N, CA, C and O of each residue as an XYZ file, in Angstrom:
504
protein
N     -54.342      6.592     -5.727
C     -55.287      5.500     -5.965
C     -55.957      5.691     -7.337
O     -56.500      6.754     -7.637
N     -55.905      4.653     -8.141
C     -56.541      4.702     -9.457
C     -58.049      4.571     -9.306
O     -58.545      3.696     -8.596
N     -58.763      5.450     -9.981
C     -60.221      5.372     -9.972
C     -60.781      5.669    -11.358
O     -60.322      6.578    -12.050
N     -61.760      4.900    -11.738
C     -62.593      5.178    -12.907
C     -64.024      5.148    -12.397
O     -64.501      4.118    -11.919
N     -64.697      6.266    -12.499
C     -66.039      6.374    -11.946
C     -67.017      6.684    -13.074
O     -66.955      7.739    -13.705
N     -67.919      5.736    -13.308
C     -68.942      5.929    -14.331
C     -70.177      6.596    -13.728
O     -70.500      6.412    -12.555
N     -70.841      7.363    -14.555
C     -72.116      7.958    -14.157
C     -72.957      8.199    -15.398
O     -72.458      8.150    -16.522
N     -74.233      8.459    -15.181
C     -75.115      8.806    -16.288
C     -76.049      7.710    -16.736
O     -76.889      7.929    -17.609
N     -75.917      6.530    -16.153
C     -76.830      5.461    -16.525
C     -78.222      5.718    -15.982
O     -78.440      6.649    -15.206
N     -79.157      4.885    -16.398
C     -80.518      5.038    -15.915
C     -81.503      4.296    -16.779
O     -81.144      3.441    -17.589
N     -82.758      4.649    -16.584
C     -83.859      4.033    -17.331
C     -84.360      5.026    -18.372
O     -84.626      6.186    -18.057
N     -84.486      4.569    -19.603
C     -84.943      5.436    -20.684
C     -85.806      4.621    -21.639
O     -85.630      3.411    -21.774
N     -86.723      5.288    -22.286
C     -87.553      4.598    -23.277
C     -86.780      4.418    -24.576
O     -85.848      5.164    -24.875
N     -87.185      3.424    -25.330
C     -86.576      3.190    -26.635
C     -86.668      4.460    -27.485
O     -87.699      5.131    -27.525
N     -85.569      4.764    -28.156
C     -85.495      5.986    -28.949
C     -84.913      7.161    -28.188
O     -84.598      8.193    -28.780
N     -84.769      7.012    -26.897
C     -84.242      8.087    -26.069
C     -82.724      8.126    -26.060
O     -82.060      7.375    -26.775
N     -82.190      9.014    -25.236
C     -80.741      9.237    -25.172
C     -80.250      9.248    -23.732
O     -80.984      9.583    -22.802
N     -79.011      8.878    -23.582
C     -78.291      8.997    -22.310
C     -76.849      9.391    -22.631
O     -76.333      9.087    -23.707
N     -76.218     10.065    -21.689
C     -74.794     10.345    -21.824
C     -74.079      9.782    -20.601
O     -74.317     10.198    -19.467
N     -73.206      8.834    -20.867
C     -72.389      8.263    -19.804
C     -71.096      9.053    -19.663
O     -70.551      9.552    -20.647
N     -70.615      9.160    -18.440
C     -69.344      9.815    -18.159
C     -68.433      8.847    -17.430
O     -68.881      8.036    -16.620
N     -67.153      8.945    -17.729
C     -66.135      8.146    -17.049
C     -65.061      9.106    -16.566
O     -64.269      9.614    -17.360
N     -65.035      9.354    -15.262
C     -64.064     10.272    -14.676
C     -62.879      9.474    -14.152
O     -63.039      8.569    -13.333
N     -61.687      9.817    -14.633
C     -60.477      9.067    -14.295
C     -59.583      9.862    -13.357
O     -59.509     11.088    -13.438
N     -58.908      9.152    -12.470
C     -57.934      9.782    -11.578
C     -56.920      8.739    -11.136
O     -57.181      7.537    -11.191
N     -55.757      9.216    -10.696
C     -54.741      8.314    -10.157
C     -53.772      7.757    -11.182
O     -52.898      6.964    -10.832
N     -53.908      8.153    -12.441
C     -52.945      7.734    -13.459
C     -52.879      8.827    -14.524
O     -53.705      9.740    -14.548
N     -51.893      8.717    -15.394
C     -51.692      9.740    -16.418
C     -52.678      9.516    -17.555
O     -52.464      8.680    -18.433
N     -53.741     10.266    -17.517
C     -54.861     10.072    -18.441
C     -54.400     10.101    -19.887
O     -54.881      9.316    -20.705
N     -53.476     10.992    -20.212
C     -53.049     11.167    -21.601
C     -52.274      9.974    -22.152
O     -52.013      9.914    -23.353
N     -51.903      9.029    -21.299
C     -51.124      7.872    -21.747
C     -51.973      6.630    -21.987
O     -51.442      5.567    -22.311
N     -53.278      6.756    -21.831
C     -54.149      5.586    -21.871
C     -55.265      5.733    -22.895
O     -55.759      6.830    -23.155
N     -55.642      4.607    -23.461
C     -56.912      4.534    -24.170
C     -58.016      4.309    -23.136
O     -57.801      3.663    -22.110
N     -59.174      4.842    -23.417
C     -60.334      4.624    -22.577
C     -61.397      3.930    -23.411
O     -61.666      4.310    -24.550
N     -61.980      2.926    -22.830
C     -62.996      2.178    -23.557
C     -64.257      2.011    -22.744
O     -64.246      2.027    -21.513
N     -65.349      1.850    -23.478
C     -66.630      1.505    -22.874
C     -66.973      0.075    -23.276
O     -66.943     -0.285    -24.453
N     -67.292     -0.714    -22.286
C     -67.683     -2.104    -22.494
C     -69.056     -2.302    -21.861
O     -69.478     -1.523    -21.006
N     -69.733     -3.337    -22.285
C     -71.007     -3.657    -21.665
C     -71.115     -5.160    -21.474
O     -70.493     -5.953    -22.181
N     -71.922     -5.513    -20.499
C     -72.043     -6.925    -20.153
C     -73.432     -7.213    -19.612
O     -73.915     -6.542    -18.700
N     -74.049     -8.202    -20.180
C     -75.327     -8.695    -19.687
C     -75.068     -9.921    -18.832
O     -74.047    -10.584    -19.015
N     -75.952    -10.242    -17.909
C     -75.762    -11.421    -17.057
C     -75.533    -12.680    -17.878
O     -76.292    -12.971    -18.803
N     -74.492    -13.422    -17.541
C     -74.209    -14.675    -18.223
C     -73.519    -14.537    -19.558
O     -73.268    -15.531    -20.240
N     -73.209    -13.300    -19.938
C     -72.550    -13.095    -21.230
C     -71.172    -12.468    -21.025
O     -70.867    -11.920    -19.966
N     -70.352    -12.566    -22.068
C     -69.028    -11.969    -21.989
C     -69.115    -10.452    -22.135
O     -70.033     -9.915    -22.755
N     -68.143     -9.791    -21.553
C     -68.061     -8.352    -21.684
C     -67.627     -8.010    -23.106
O     -66.671     -8.591    -23.620
N     -68.326     -7.069    -23.744
C     -67.994     -6.732    -25.120
C     -67.646     -5.257    -25.256
O     -68.200     -4.409    -24.558
N     -66.726     -4.965    -26.158
C     -66.333     -3.589    -26.395
C     -67.397     -2.833    -27.169
O     -67.866     -3.301    -28.206
N     -67.775     -1.684    -26.676
C     -68.774     -0.847    -27.333
C     -68.093      0.259    -28.129
O     -68.378      0.458    -29.310
N     -67.198      0.966    -27.471
C     -66.507      2.076    -28.118
C     -65.244      2.388    -27.336
O     -65.219      2.284    -26.110
N     -64.200      2.768    -28.052
C     -62.932      3.099    -27.415
C     -62.324      4.325    -28.083
O     -62.612      4.630    -29.240
N     -61.483      5.013    -27.333
C     -60.786      6.177    -27.871
C     -59.351      6.169    -27.377
O     -59.075      5.918    -26.204
N     -58.445      6.451    -28.304
C     -57.030      6.500    -27.965
C     -56.606      7.940    -27.728
O     -56.976      8.830    -28.493
N     -55.844      8.171    -26.688
C     -55.364      9.526    -26.419
C     -54.159      9.879    -27.288
O     -53.806     11.051    -27.411
N     -53.527      8.873    -27.890
C     -52.317      9.157    -28.659
C     -52.629      9.867    -29.968
O     -51.895     10.763    -30.384
N     -53.728      9.463    -30.622
C     -54.058     10.081    -31.897
C     -55.538     10.417    -32.037
O     -55.976     10.879    -33.091
N     -56.297     10.190    -30.991
C     -57.724     10.499    -31.033
C     -58.546      9.517    -31.829
O     -59.729      9.753    -32.070
N     -57.942      8.415    -32.244
C     -58.689      7.437    -33.032
C     -59.780      6.815    -32.172
O     -59.660      6.722    -30.950
N     -60.832      6.398    -32.835
C     -61.979      5.825    -32.141
C     -62.399      4.519    -32.781
O     -62.087      4.239    -33.939
N     -63.107      3.735    -32.009
C     -63.668      2.472    -32.491
C     -65.099      2.388    -31.998
O     -65.414      2.790    -30.878
N     -65.962      1.856    -32.859
C     -67.345      1.589    -32.471
C     -67.724      0.190    -32.916
O     -67.420     -0.226    -34.034
N     -68.385     -0.522    -32.036
C     -68.947     -1.794    -32.445
C     -70.032     -1.542    -33.486
O     -70.708     -0.513    -33.455
N     -70.190     -2.485    -34.401
C     -71.173     -2.298    -35.469
C     -72.574     -2.042    -34.923
O     -73.364     -1.332    -35.545
N     -72.877     -2.605    -33.787
C     -74.228     -2.488    -33.232
C     -74.559     -1.068    -32.766
O     -75.729     -0.744    -32.561
N     -73.539     -0.219    -32.597
C     -73.786      1.131    -32.081
C     -73.352      2.222    -33.048
O     -73.566      3.404    -32.778
N     -72.750      1.849    -34.164
C     -72.295      2.850    -35.128
C     -73.449      3.718    -35.596
O     -74.530      3.224    -35.917
N     -73.201      5.020    -35.629
C     -74.228      5.965    -36.044
C     -75.163      6.380    -34.934
O     -75.937      7.322    -35.104
N     -75.113      5.700    -33.795
C     -75.989      6.027    -32.661
C     -75.207      6.528    -31.451
O     -75.675      7.403    -30.722
N     -74.028      5.978    -31.242
C     -73.213      6.337    -30.083
C     -72.016      7.175    -30.542
O     -71.499      6.993    -31.644
N     -71.592      8.091    -29.677
C     -70.415      8.905    -29.956
C     -69.548      8.983    -28.701
O     -70.020      9.338    -27.621
N     -68.273      8.643    -28.868
C     -67.339      8.728    -27.755
C     -66.526     10.007    -27.904
O     -66.167     10.395    -29.016
N     -66.238     10.658    -26.785
C     -65.437     11.875    -26.807
C     -64.652     11.970    -25.512
O     -64.975     11.328    -24.513
N     -63.615     12.785    -25.558
C     -62.733     12.902    -24.408
C     -62.479     14.365    -24.078
O     -62.242     15.179    -24.970
N     -62.530     14.691    -22.808
C     -62.163     16.017    -22.320
C     -60.915     15.834    -21.466
O     -61.007     15.517    -20.280
N     -59.755     16.035    -22.069
C     -58.510     15.766    -21.367
C     -58.297     16.710    -20.191
O     -57.631     16.351    -19.220
N     -58.856     17.910    -20.271
C     -58.711     18.855    -19.161
C     -59.435     18.360    -17.913
O     -59.058     18.689    -16.788
N     -60.472     17.571    -18.131
C     -61.253     17.040    -17.005
C     -60.975     15.569    -16.745
O     -61.575     14.970    -15.853
N     -60.060     14.979    -17.527
C     -59.777     13.538    -17.394
C     -61.062     12.718    -17.447
O     -61.272     11.810    -16.643
N     -61.896     13.049    -18.386
C     -63.213     12.417    -18.484
C     -63.507     12.026    -19.929
O     -63.235     12.777    -20.865
N     -64.063     10.846    -20.077
C     -64.519     10.374    -21.380
C     -66.023     10.209    -21.320
O     -66.577      9.740    -20.326
N     -66.673     10.605    -22.405
C     -68.133     10.542    -22.483
C     -68.572      9.557    -23.546
O     -67.872      9.334    -24.535
N     -69.722      8.980    -23.334
C     -70.359      8.160    -24.358
C     -71.783      8.672    -24.533
O     -72.658      8.424    -23.703
N     -71.993      9.385    -25.621
C     -73.321      9.879    -25.944
C     -74.076      8.778    -26.666
O     -73.644      8.313    -27.720
N     -75.182      8.365    -26.115
C     -75.949      7.250    -26.666
C     -77.314      7.765    -27.111
O     -78.134      8.182    -26.293
N     -77.538      7.729    -28.400
C     -78.807      8.178    -28.975
C     -79.550      7.008    -29.597
O     -78.978      5.942    -29.822
N     -80.819      7.218    -29.869
C     -81.647      6.185    -30.510
C     -81.489      4.842    -29.806
O     -81.272      3.811    -30.443
N     -81.599      4.874    -28.513
C     -81.364      3.661    -27.722
C     -82.425      2.609    -28.008
O     -83.591      2.910    -28.265
N     -81.970      1.366    -27.952
C     -82.825      0.210    -28.209
C     -82.862     -0.679    -26.967
O     -81.942     -0.635    -26.150
N     -83.898     -1.473    -26.819
C     -83.944     -2.383    -25.666
C     -82.715     -3.301    -25.583
O     -82.279     -3.663    -24.491
N     -82.166     -3.669    -26.733
C     -80.990     -4.539    -26.718
C     -79.725     -3.824    -26.238
O     -78.689     -4.465    -26.057
N     -79.793     -2.521    -26.032
C     -78.667     -1.803    -25.431
C     -78.656     -1.934    -23.912
O     -77.717     -1.481    -23.257
N     -79.677     -2.540    -23.358
C     -79.753     -2.714    -21.912
C     -78.616     -3.592    -21.417
O     -78.474     -4.736    -21.848
N     -77.811     -3.058    -20.518
C     -76.651     -3.763    -19.990
C     -76.054     -2.938    -18.857
O     -76.475     -1.810    -18.603
N     -75.077     -3.513    -18.189
C     -74.209     -2.730    -17.317
C     -73.040     -2.253    -18.181
O     -72.390     -3.045    -18.864
N     -72.789     -0.957    -18.135
C     -71.716     -0.359    -18.929
C     -70.534     -0.030    -18.023
O     -70.682      0.582    -16.965
N     -69.366     -0.454    -18.474
C     -68.137     -0.243    -17.733
C     -67.174      0.603    -18.562
O     -67.124      0.474    -19.785
N     -66.425      1.452    -17.908
C     -65.306      2.085    -18.607
C     -64.010      1.472    -18.093
O     -63.925      0.993    -16.962
N     -63.012      1.502    -18.957
C     -61.736      0.885    -18.648
C     -60.611      1.703    -19.272
O     -60.824      2.472    -20.209
N     -59.416      1.521    -18.734
C     -58.232      2.224    -19.238
C     -57.163      1.215    -19.599
O     -56.942      0.237    -18.885
N     -56.497      1.468    -20.728
C     -55.491      0.546    -21.237
C     -54.213      1.296    -21.599
O     -54.234      2.216    -22.416
N     -53.104      0.897    -20.986
C     -51.831      1.581    -21.205
C     -51.304      1.376    -22.625
O     -50.479      2.163    -23.090
N     -51.759      0.349    -23.312
C     -51.317      0.117    -24.695
C     -51.804      1.253    -25.606
O     -51.232      1.510    -26.665
N     -52.877      1.924    -25.163
C     -53.341      3.142    -25.825
C     -53.658      2.938    -27.310
O     -53.311      3.768    -28.151
N     -54.315      1.834    -27.613
C     -54.735      1.577    -28.972
C     -56.185      1.094    -28.977
O     -56.594      0.331    -28.102
N     -56.956      1.540    -29.962
C     -58.365      1.140    -30.006
C     -58.525     -0.305    -30.438
O     -59.609     -0.873    -30.311
N     -57.449     -0.913    -30.953
C     -57.513     -2.333    -31.306
C     -57.853     -3.162    -30.072
O     -58.495     -4.208    -30.170
N     -57.424     -2.691    -28.934
C     -57.687     -3.410    -27.684
C     -59.169     -3.477    -27.358
O     -59.579     -4.237    -26.482
N     -59.969     -2.695    -28.051
C     -61.411     -2.700    -27.801
C     -62.026     -4.049    -28.142
O     -63.110     -4.377    -27.658
N     -61.350     -4.829    -28.967
C     -61.871     -6.136    -29.363
C     -61.783     -7.153    -28.241
O     -62.422     -8.203    -28.303
N     -61.005     -6.855    -27.225
C     -60.756     -7.854    -26.186
C     -60.734     -7.168    -24.831
O     -59.894     -6.305    -24.578
N     -61.651     -7.549    -23.966
C     -61.732     -6.903    -22.657
C     -60.602     -7.341    -21.729
O     -60.326     -6.684    -20.725
N     -59.951     -8.452    -22.070
C     -58.847     -8.907    -21.228
C     -57.621     -8.039    -21.504
O     -57.377     -7.639    -22.643
N     -56.872     -7.760    -20.481
C     -55.650     -7.000    -20.654
C     -55.781     -5.527    -20.368
O     -54.777     -4.816    -20.312
N     -57.000     -5.051    -20.186
C     -57.169     -3.645    -19.815
C     -56.715     -3.489    -18.369
O     -56.919     -4.367    -17.531
N     -56.098     -2.350    -18.106
C     -55.412     -2.186    -16.822
C     -56.344     -1.840    -15.665
O     -56.213     -2.377    -14.565
N     -57.275     -0.947    -15.928
C     -58.142     -0.475    -14.845
C     -59.599     -0.492    -15.286
O     -59.914     -0.281    -16.458
N     -60.480     -0.748    -14.324
C     -61.918     -0.826    -14.597
C     -62.709     -0.028    -13.583
O     -62.336      0.081    -12.415
N     -63.814      0.528    -14.061
C     -64.763      1.146    -13.165
C     -65.739      0.113    -12.626
O     -65.642     -1.071    -12.947
N     -66.671      0.563    -11.812
C     -67.627     -0.335    -11.169
C     -68.855     -0.592    -12.035
O     -69.613     -1.525    -11.770
N     -69.053      0.199    -13.031
C     -70.166     -0.016    -13.937
C     -71.374      0.844    -13.614
O     -71.571      1.266    -12.474
N     -72.172      1.092    -14.627
C     -73.422      1.826    -14.464
C     -74.498      1.133    -15.304
O     -74.263      0.756    -16.452
N     -75.662      0.978    -14.715
C     -76.741      0.243    -15.384
C     -77.454      1.150    -16.378
O     -77.822      2.283    -16.067
N     -77.635      0.621    -17.574
C     -78.450      1.276    -18.597
C     -79.602      0.336    -18.923
O     -79.391     -0.816    -19.301
N     -80.810      0.835    -18.775
C     -81.999      0.047    -19.065
C     -82.867      0.801    -20.063
O     -83.258      1.945    -19.829
N     -83.161      0.142    -21.180
C     -83.980      0.751    -22.227
C     -85.271     -0.034    -22.322
O     -85.266     -1.228    -22.625
N     -86.373      0.641    -22.063
C     -87.677     -0.020    -22.094
C     -88.298      0.111    -23.485
O     -88.094      1.097    -24.192
N     -89.053     -0.907    -23.845
C     -89.684     -0.900    -25.182
C     -91.042     -0.227    -25.158
O     -91.704     -0.137    -26.192
């Protein structure tokens, strides 16, 4: 059974930090790109950051560059998103996803990703 399980969300004050984790199982982790997406009510899901297992390339949305860092621990089949200097506008439900195309270009489009987690809420208070 394929599973992507997010954890690490919560409530934090502006300027604070959180680290999200995405634990994967049920598929060959090394063959997939893993991405973090976020979605606010009534809005489309947008790519925040992605990492390819084929070459380690990464992508960051302009809104998070310099503040967020994506990393992968292949031994644990887990991808992390370190989020620093959080802003109230970062408040969203964050989802991780896996894509067999294994390219960070796919981060531009949430459609076509193969597997999704259930999401974790991140709330940043001002």
